[in-house]
BAMIKOL-986626 format. One line per 3 residues: number of its first residue (from 1); their letters; for each residue x, y, z of N, C-alpha, C. Coordinates in Angstrom, 2 decimals. Layout:
BEGIN
NUM) A) X Y Z X Y Z X Y Z  ... $
END
This chain:
BEGIN
1) XXX) 92.46 109.37 101.92 92.96 107.55 102.10 91.82 106.32 101.79  91.81 105.53 101.46 90.43 104.50 101.16 91.30 103.78 101.51  90.59 102.52 102.73 91.05 101.04 102.58 89.80 99.91 101.63 $
4) XXX) 91.28 99.72 101.54 90.51 98.52 100.29 89.94 97.44 101.04  91.22 97.04 102.05 91.72 95.73 102.78 92.24 95.60 103.82  92.85 94.36 104.49 93.30 94.01 105.63 94.13 93.21 105.06 $
7) XXX) 95.52 93.34 105.60 96.26 91.54 105.12 96.76 91.48 106.40  96.11 89.46 106.89 96.29 89.71 107.98 97.73 88.23 108.03  98.72 88.58 108.61 99.90 87.68 108.51 99.43 86.38 109.82 $
10) XXX) 100.56 85.34 109.55 100.83 84.08 110.43 100.66 84.70 111.71  100.85 85.10 112.49 101.30 85.48 113.78 100.11 86.56 114.17  99.81 87.06 113.51 97.24 87.58 113.63 98.34 88.53 113.97 $
13) XXX) 99.31 90.03 113.57 99.33 90.72 112.85 98.78 91.57 111.69  98.23 93.11 111.65 96.91 93.25 110.23 97.09 94.63 109.69  97.63 94.21 108.72 98.77 95.25 107.88 97.37 96.15 107.13 $
16) XXX) 97.04 97.68 106.98 95.72 98.38 106.28 95.92 98.52 104.93  95.54 98.36 104.11 95.74 98.60 102.56 95.03 99.65 101.95  96.33 100.78 101.29 94.87 102.04 100.99 95.36 102.11 99.57 $
19) XXX) 94.53 103.10 99.46 94.66 104.18 98.41 94.18 104.78 98.00  94.57 105.59 97.52 94.14 107.36 97.02 94.98 107.91 95.93  94.06 108.08 94.82 94.11 108.59 93.52 93.57 109.95 92.92 $
22) XXX) 92.99 110.82 94.33 92.68 111.89 94.56 92.96 112.76 94.68  94.39 112.41 95.49 95.39 113.52 95.89 96.56 113.57 95.35  97.06 114.58 95.36 98.82 114.68 95.11 99.69 114.11 96.52 $
25) XXX) 100.80 114.07 95.96 101.76 112.55 97.27 101.46 113.80 98.61  102.02 115.29 97.80 102.27 115.89 99.70 100.99 115.96 100.69  99.65 116.12 100.28 98.74 115.96 100.91 98.41 115.40 101.42 $
28) XXX) 98.90 114.12 101.29 99.13 112.80 101.03 100.13 112.35 102.86  101.02 112.93 102.74 102.93 112.76 103.12 101.45 113.56 104.53  101.44 114.72 104.24 101.68 115.77 105.79 100.43 115.56 106.29 $
31) XXX) 100.26 115.11 105.93 98.81 114.33 106.58 99.52 112.63 107.88  100.45 112.49 107.94 101.45 111.48 108.04 100.68 110.15 107.95  99.82 110.49 106.82 99.29 108.70 106.76 100.90 107.48 105.76 $
34) XXX) 102.08 108.68 105.80 103.43 107.06 105.47 104.37 107.84 106.14  105.73 107.20 106.27 106.85 107.54 107.16 107.58 106.73 106.17  107.99 105.83 105.11 108.40 106.39 103.71 107.67 105.98 102.72 $
37) XXX) 109.08 106.40 101.24 108.25 107.39 100.30 108.53 105.39 99.32  108.58 104.52 98.37 108.51 103.68 97.63 108.36 104.69 96.11  108.98 105.23 95.23 109.23 105.92 94.08 109.59 106.29 93.39 $
40) XXX) 108.85 105.46 92.06 110.07 105.05 90.54 110.19 106.67 90.31  111.84 105.85 89.58 112.71 106.69 89.58 112.05 108.28 88.13  111.11 107.38 87.72 111.23 108.28 86.47 110.93 109.73 87.04 $
43) XXX) 111.61 111.33 86.35 111.28 112.55 86.89 110.24 113.21 85.70  110.34 114.76 86.91 109.54 115.55 85.30 108.15 115.22 85.70  106.79 114.97 84.37 105.00 114.70 84.88 105.17 113.54 85.46 $
46) XXX) 105.49 113.09 86.79 105.12 112.04 87.31 105.04 111.92 88.73  105.16 110.63 89.31 104.52 110.55 91.59 106.46 111.59 91.41  107.27 110.93 91.50 108.86 111.98 91.80 108.22 112.85 92.03 $
49) XXX) 108.52 113.36 90.29 108.79 115.29 89.83 107.34 115.75 91.01  105.87 115.16 91.12 105.17 115.69 91.83 105.56 116.18 92.86  106.28 115.43 93.91 106.80 115.58 95.40 108.14 115.34 95.29 $
52) XXX) 109.77 115.86 94.37 110.33 116.06 94.84 110.19 117.00 95.57  109.13 117.97 95.69 110.12 119.51 96.37 109.57 119.32 98.03  108.56 118.92 97.74 108.34 118.37 99.22 109.35 117.44 100.13 $
55) XXX) 110.20 116.30 99.26 111.19 115.18 99.41 112.31 116.64 100.06  112.18 117.29 99.23 113.35 118.41 99.91 113.06 119.45 101.09  111.84 119.95 101.06 111.87 120.08 102.10 111.84 119.37 103.56 $
58) XXX) 111.47 118.58 103.59 111.02 117.60 104.80 112.03 116.67 104.56  113.06 115.98 104.41 113.87 115.15 104.24 115.92 115.78 104.14  115.88 117.38 103.51 116.85 117.14 103.78 117.54 117.07 102.33 $
61) XXX) 117.16 116.26 101.00 117.68 116.05 99.94 117.67 117.30 98.87  119.06 117.74 98.01 118.09 118.33 98.09 117.14 118.21 96.29  116.60 118.87 95.60 116.34 118.73 93.92 117.07 118.21 93.31 $
64) XXX) 118.63 119.05 93.39 119.44 118.62 92.63 119.57 116.88 93.07  119.90 116.53 94.00 120.66 115.83 94.56 120.11 114.63 94.11  117.94 114.59 94.16 117.69 113.70 93.53 117.34 113.21 92.18 $
67) XXX) 117.52 114.48 91.63 117.94 114.40 90.16 118.46 113.65 89.37  119.33 113.53 90.76 121.29 112.93 89.67 121.44 111.56 90.22  120.07 111.37 91.26 120.51 110.44 91.88 119.17 109.37 91.26 $
70) XXX) 118.32 109.95 91.10 116.65 109.07 90.03 117.44 109.15 88.08  118.40 109.56 88.18 118.73 109.54 86.22 119.66 108.57 86.51  120.78 108.48 87.24 121.04 107.68 87.52 121.00 106.26 87.23 $
73) XXX) 119.33 106.57 88.72 119.45 104.39 88.84 118.65 104.47 87.57  118.19 105.39 87.14 116.80 104.47 85.27 118.03 105.10 83.91  119.01 105.45 83.36 119.60 105.19 82.76 120.44 104.89 83.06 $
76) XXX) 121.37 104.74 83.83 122.75 104.40 83.59 123.18 103.85 84.53  122.56 102.79 85.21 122.80 101.88 85.92 122.19 100.67 85.13  122.70 99.43 84.91 121.92 98.28 84.12 121.31 96.93 85.45 $
79) XXX) 122.54 97.46 86.54 122.13 96.52 87.76 120.57 97.18 88.42  119.80 95.92 89.07 118.84 96.56 89.35 119.35 97.32 90.80  118.69 98.20 91.42 119.00 98.98 92.46 117.81 99.08 92.68 $
82) XXX) 118.17 99.27 93.98 117.11 100.38 94.92 118.13 101.18 95.62  117.72 102.85 95.53 118.81 103.57 95.90 118.29 104.70 97.59  118.75 103.72 98.91 117.71 104.81 100.50 118.26 105.25 100.67 $
85) XXX) 117.68 106.87 100.76 117.53 108.28 101.32 117.59 108.36 102.20  118.15 108.14 103.70 117.90 108.74 104.58 117.11 110.04 104.85  116.06 110.45 105.99 116.68 112.02 105.88 116.69 112.32 106.88 $
88) XXX) 117.37 113.89 106.19 118.62 114.57 106.96 118.42 115.70 107.79  116.82 115.53 108.74 116.29 116.18 109.08 116.10 115.09 111.33  115.93 115.32 111.85 115.54 115.17 113.26 114.24 114.84 112.64 $
91) XXX) 112.49 115.81 112.65 111.52 116.38 112.66 110.70 115.37 110.87  111.50 115.76 110.69 110.53 114.99 109.27 109.70 114.34 109.55  108.79 114.37 108.49 107.68 113.06 108.14 107.95 111.75 107.53 $
94) XXX) 109.55 112.22 106.76 109.65 111.08 106.29 110.97 110.36 106.72  111.01 108.48 107.10 112.44 108.81 107.63 113.23 108.86 106.26  112.81 108.46 105.54 113.48 108.24 104.09 112.35 107.71 102.96 $
97) XXX) 112.61 107.83 101.23 112.54 107.12 100.69 113.58 106.77 99.68  112.76 105.51 98.97 114.07 104.63 98.40 112.85 104.73 96.52  114.46 105.36 95.38 114.43 105.43 94.73 114.19 104.09 94.23 $
100) XXX) 113.14 103.76 93.85 113.10 102.31 92.58 112.70 101.94 91.23  113.86 101.41 90.93 114.01 101.28 89.40 112.51 100.33 88.98  112.68 101.23 87.94 110.97 100.48 87.11 110.68 100.32 85.55 $
103) XXX) 109.55 100.22 85.70 109.49 98.98 84.20 110.47 100.28 82.84  110.04 101.34 83.40 111.24 102.71 82.17 112.83 102.44 82.61  113.09 101.82 83.53 114.79 101.79 83.30 115.57 100.92 82.50 $
106) XXX) 116.61 101.11 82.51 117.39 100.44 81.95 118.01 98.86 82.63  117.49 98.51 83.60 118.07 97.48 83.72 116.89 96.65 83.86  115.18 96.81 83.38 114.46 96.02 83.15 114.36 95.73 81.84 $
109) XXX) 115.57 96.42 80.93 115.37 96.00 79.68 115.64 93.78 79.78  116.09 93.50 80.75 116.19 92.08 80.92 115.93 90.86 80.91  114.58 91.86 81.87 113.30 91.03 81.72 112.26 91.78 81.47 $
112) XXX) 112.16 92.82 79.91 110.97 93.00 78.65 110.69 92.15 77.78  110.42 90.70 77.99 109.88 90.00 76.46 108.46 89.92 76.63  107.81 90.70 75.53 109.42 91.70 74.41 108.07 93.59 75.62 $
115) XXX) 109.41 94.16 75.54 109.45 95.23 75.68 107.99 96.22 76.56  107.82 96.13 77.65 106.46 96.94 78.52 105.29 95.89 78.21  105.66 93.95 77.87 104.70 93.37 77.81 103.84 93.16 79.08 $
118) XXX) 103.75 92.02 79.31 103.26 91.30 80.57 104.40 92.13 81.52  104.01 92.59 82.77 105.33 92.96 84.28 106.11 90.94 84.25  107.41 90.92 84.96 108.08 90.08 85.21 107.80 90.22 86.86 $
121) XXX) 106.93 89.30 87.50 106.44 89.28 88.31 107.92 89.55 89.57  109.37 88.09 89.16 110.02 88.19 89.78 110.71 89.94 90.68  110.43 90.75 89.84 111.44 91.98 89.97 110.54 92.83 90.55 $
124) XXX) 109.24 92.74 90.21 108.29 93.74 91.28 108.58 92.98 92.32  108.15 91.74 92.41 108.11 91.33 93.58 109.65 91.87 95.17  110.77 91.47 94.04 111.92 91.30 95.10 112.56 92.43 95.41 $
127) XXX) 111.90 93.75 94.49 112.62 95.15 94.80 111.21 95.73 95.58  110.30 95.27 95.57 109.25 95.64 96.79 109.48 95.52 97.91  110.11 93.63 98.15 110.34 93.25 99.30 111.46 93.89 100.14 $
130) XXX) 112.67 94.21 98.93 114.40 94.10 99.81 113.48 96.17 99.73  112.63 96.69 99.57 112.65 98.52 99.98 112.24 98.31 101.48  110.76 97.47 101.41 110.53 97.61 102.65 111.11 96.15 103.65 $
133) XXX) 112.09 95.61 103.47 112.92 94.51 104.54 114.15 96.29 105.22  114.78 96.98 103.75 114.83 97.89 104.54 114.46 99.26 105.24  113.97 99.58 105.01 113.55 100.84 105.60 112.64 100.51 107.52 $
136) XXX) 112.17 98.91 106.87 111.42 98.34 108.85 112.30 97.66 109.36  114.05 98.11 109.19 115.38 97.35 109.80 115.46 98.55 109.64  115.77 99.33 108.78 116.96 100.13 109.51 116.13 102.12 109.62 $
139) XXX) 115.26 101.53 109.01 114.44 103.32 108.97 113.37 103.46 110.66  113.40 101.79 111.14 112.45 101.38 111.57 111.30 102.30 110.89  110.66 102.33 110.11 109.46 102.45 109.38 108.52 101.31 109.63 $
142) XXX) 107.48 102.22 109.40 105.72 101.24 109.71 104.76 101.74 108.83  104.58 102.66 108.13 103.62 102.70 107.46 104.21 103.54 105.76  104.01 102.68 104.78 104.77 102.91 103.67 103.42 103.09 102.46 $
145) XXX) 104.03 103.98 101.45 103.36 104.31 101.04 104.58 103.85 99.90  103.62 103.31 98.29 104.16 103.20 96.89 103.62 103.97 95.86  104.36 104.92 94.68 103.67 105.18 93.09 104.03 104.02 92.67 $
148) XXX) 103.27 103.92 91.12 103.30 102.83 90.01 104.46 102.94 89.80  105.00 101.96 89.54 106.49 101.55 88.92 106.85 100.93 87.45  105.37 101.13 87.66 105.29 100.55 85.48 105.26 101.90 84.72 $
151) XXX) 105.98 102.34 83.29 105.67 102.98 82.28 104.68 103.62 82.66  104.31 104.83 81.93 103.17 105.66 82.18 101.83 105.44 82.39  100.82 104.98 82.39 99.09 104.81 81.70 100.09 103.02 81.70 $
154) XXX) 100.48 102.36 81.98 101.12 101.13 81.97 100.75 99.91 82.90  100.13 100.69 83.99 100.52 99.63 86.15 99.30 98.40 84.95  99.94 97.18 85.79 98.83 96.15 85.50 98.69 95.34 87.03 $
157) XXX) 97.52 94.41 86.57 97.04 94.62 87.76 98.79 93.10 89.02  99.05 93.07 87.94 100.27 91.84 88.22 101.00 92.53 89.32  101.70 93.49 89.19 102.21 94.27 89.67 102.13 94.71 90.99 $
160) XXX) 100.32 94.98 91.30 100.31 95.65 92.68 99.68 93.92 92.83  99.58 92.91 92.91 99.47 91.55 93.41 100.54 90.90 93.88  102.31 91.27 92.70 103.39 91.46 93.71 103.71 91.70 94.91 $
163) XXX) 103.59 93.03 94.87 103.31 94.41 95.75 103.34 93.30 97.13  101.82 92.89 97.16 101.19 92.79 97.62 102.54 91.52 98.34  102.37 90.49 97.49 102.96 88.86 97.80 104.08 89.73 98.57 $
166) XXX) 104.97 89.85 97.97 106.17 90.49 99.11 105.40 91.36 100.49  104.78 91.96 100.40 104.43 92.36 102.77 103.23 91.52 102.58  103.34 90.49 101.75 102.06 89.72 102.82 103.71 88.41 103.39 $
169) XXX) 104.28 88.54 102.53 105.81 87.58 103.27 106.86 87.95 103.86  107.03 89.72 104.49 107.55 89.40 104.66 106.85 89.66 106.41  105.68 90.71 106.30 104.44 90.07 107.86 104.66 89.25 108.26 $
172) XXX) 104.72 87.56 107.65 104.82 86.70 108.19 105.45 85.74 108.94  106.95 86.67 108.57 108.35 86.40 108.90 108.68 87.56 110.52  107.75 88.54 110.84 107.40 89.73 112.24 107.05 89.51 113.17 $
175) XXX) 107.36 88.68 113.71 107.05 88.24 115.97 106.78 89.60 115.85  107.53 90.59 116.21 106.88 91.28 117.36 106.15 92.55 115.85  105.52 93.68 116.52 104.72 94.47 115.80 105.09 94.87 114.41 $
178) XXX) 104.09 94.22 113.42 104.77 94.80 112.07 103.86 95.53 111.33  104.22 96.11 110.26 103.90 96.70 109.29 102.40 97.42 109.28  102.09 98.39 110.13 100.68 99.25 110.57 99.36 99.84 108.66 $
181) XXX) 100.75 99.95 107.41 99.27 100.28 106.14 100.28 100.25 105.37  100.07 100.14 104.14 100.87 99.97 103.09 99.88 101.09 102.20  100.09 101.78 101.75 99.63 102.78 100.26 99.38 102.80 98.77 $
184) XXX) 98.42 102.82 98.19 98.86 102.75 96.40 97.64 104.44 96.36  99.26 105.07 96.01 98.93 106.74 96.41 99.90 107.37 94.41  98.63 108.32 93.68 98.93 109.10 92.83 98.85 108.77 91.66 $
187) XXX) 98.97 108.74 90.22 98.61 107.91 89.27 98.13 106.67 88.67  98.52 106.80 87.37 98.25 105.49 86.89 97.43 104.12 87.12  97.21 104.56 88.74 97.10 103.54 89.93 95.16 103.36 90.02 $
190) XXX) 94.15 102.92 89.44 93.53 102.61 89.82 92.32 101.57 90.11  91.08 101.51 91.58 90.81 99.81 92.06 91.43 98.81 90.85  91.02 98.98 89.77 90.30 98.02 89.71 91.52 96.47 89.72 $
193) XXX) 92.82 97.79 89.98 94.54 97.31 89.45 94.55 96.05 90.58  93.61 96.45 92.12 94.65 95.94 93.54 92.73 95.08 93.76  92.43 94.41 92.49 90.83 92.99 92.71 92.01 91.83 92.53 $
196) XXX) 93.64 92.12 92.66 93.68 90.48 92.77 94.17 90.36 94.12  94.82 91.97 94.63 95.01 91.20 96.13 93.99 90.83 96.95  92.65 91.36 96.88 91.32 90.71 97.18 91.67 89.58 97.70 $
199) XXX) 91.88 88.61 96.02 91.36 87.11 96.27 92.04 86.58 96.87  93.37 87.33 96.57 95.19 87.19 97.48 94.69 86.94 98.67  94.31 87.62 99.09 93.82 87.87 100.64 92.63 86.50 100.86 $
202) XXX) 91.83 86.68 100.17 90.66 85.67 100.86 90.89 84.18 100.56  92.00 84.39 99.41 92.55 82.65 99.31 93.74 82.23 100.43  94.80 82.72 100.40 95.65 82.73 100.89 96.79 81.99 100.04 $
205) XXX) 96.30 82.17 98.33 97.28 81.61 97.56 99.06 82.81 96.92  99.72 82.91 98.62 100.87 83.63 98.32 102.33 82.65 97.79  102.52 82.69 96.52 103.37 81.89 96.47 105.15 82.59 96.83 $
208) XXX) 105.88 81.86 97.23 107.29 82.55 97.65 107.48 82.13 95.40  108.53 83.82 95.57 109.29 83.71 94.07 110.92 83.21 94.19  111.39 83.08 93.28 113.01 83.42 92.86 113.97 83.84 94.03 $
211) XXX) 115.14 82.63 95.18 115.70 83.84 95.88 116.77 84.24 95.11  116.77 85.53 95.71 118.11 86.04 94.64 119.07 86.83 95.87  119.93 87.12 94.85 121.57 87.54 96.36 121.71 89.20 96.34 $
214) XXX) 121.38 89.69 97.81 121.76 91.43 97.85 122.44 91.58 98.51  123.04 92.87 97.96 124.59 93.24 98.43 124.44 94.34 98.73  124.13 95.05 99.92 124.18 96.93 100.29 125.51 97.26 100.47 $
217) XXX) 125.77 98.55 99.78 126.91 99.65 99.43 126.33 100.48 99.68  127.35 101.62 100.65 127.19 103.00 101.44 127.82 103.86 100.70  127.81 104.99 100.35 128.14 105.65 98.64 127.25 106.72 99.29 $
220) XXX) 128.26 107.95 99.51 128.01 109.16 99.95 126.46 109.22 100.61  126.62 109.14 101.95 125.52 109.22 102.37 124.37 108.39 101.76  124.67 107.51 100.84 123.14 106.97 99.66 123.36 105.57 100.20 $
223) XXX) 122.96 105.32 100.43 122.99 103.45 100.57 121.90 102.05 99.22  122.39 101.87 99.31 122.77 100.90 97.50 121.89 99.51 98.32  121.04 99.42 96.84 120.35 97.97 98.05 120.68 96.97 95.89 $
226) XXX) 121.70 96.19 96.05 122.00 96.19 94.72 121.32 94.52 94.39  120.60 93.54 93.86 119.75 92.89 93.39 120.42 92.24 92.28  120.69 90.77 92.59 120.93 89.90 92.14 120.57 88.09 91.52 $
229) XXX) 119.97 88.44 90.00 119.03 86.75 89.55 120.00 85.25 89.51  121.36 86.38 89.91 122.02 85.35 89.36 122.97 84.58 90.23  123.07 82.83 90.27 123.60 82.35 91.15 125.09 82.14 91.69 $
END
């Protein structure tokens, strides 16, 4: 893992920001760099496809279960929903993983004008914030890893910056020990995409995004976290 920045919260806590684009997800997790994984719902030749066997062996969710949940959230669910799958095993490396909607999810079409143009920042900010919040508070997660949430080869610096803004806001709100690390992993992300985060940390120029409503639903041992921009 390569350390590229340290995020300092208002309370004095520090969160180390890492990246690793030269190894696969399984190697990263088995080195205990992360205890939760935020991964896009795109299956196949993708971060989810590459790590699915590990997720199955480590957390007890079958590959078929993961595939069905990812397919539903990507192609059928028009709402913006995080699918939180807590580990079914006591001694797993990961406390759980969260299937996140991404740029090629059907729910993103309401934000994409033009399609796959400049990222809709509130979408990326809020799914990141709520994923962090759930894993931190419900699973006691402290070491996060995240895949690209764009379509293949279409990652944008703004996406990484939104992740960091959400992380910074969450850490600023914590008075107890906060998040230890946040790692960008897998394909489609390059060090250049992370330059905005360095400037963000140096300038302290972090803007709060539009408030949204959040509802949580427990369905068949899966936690569905529904995000809505409607007032």
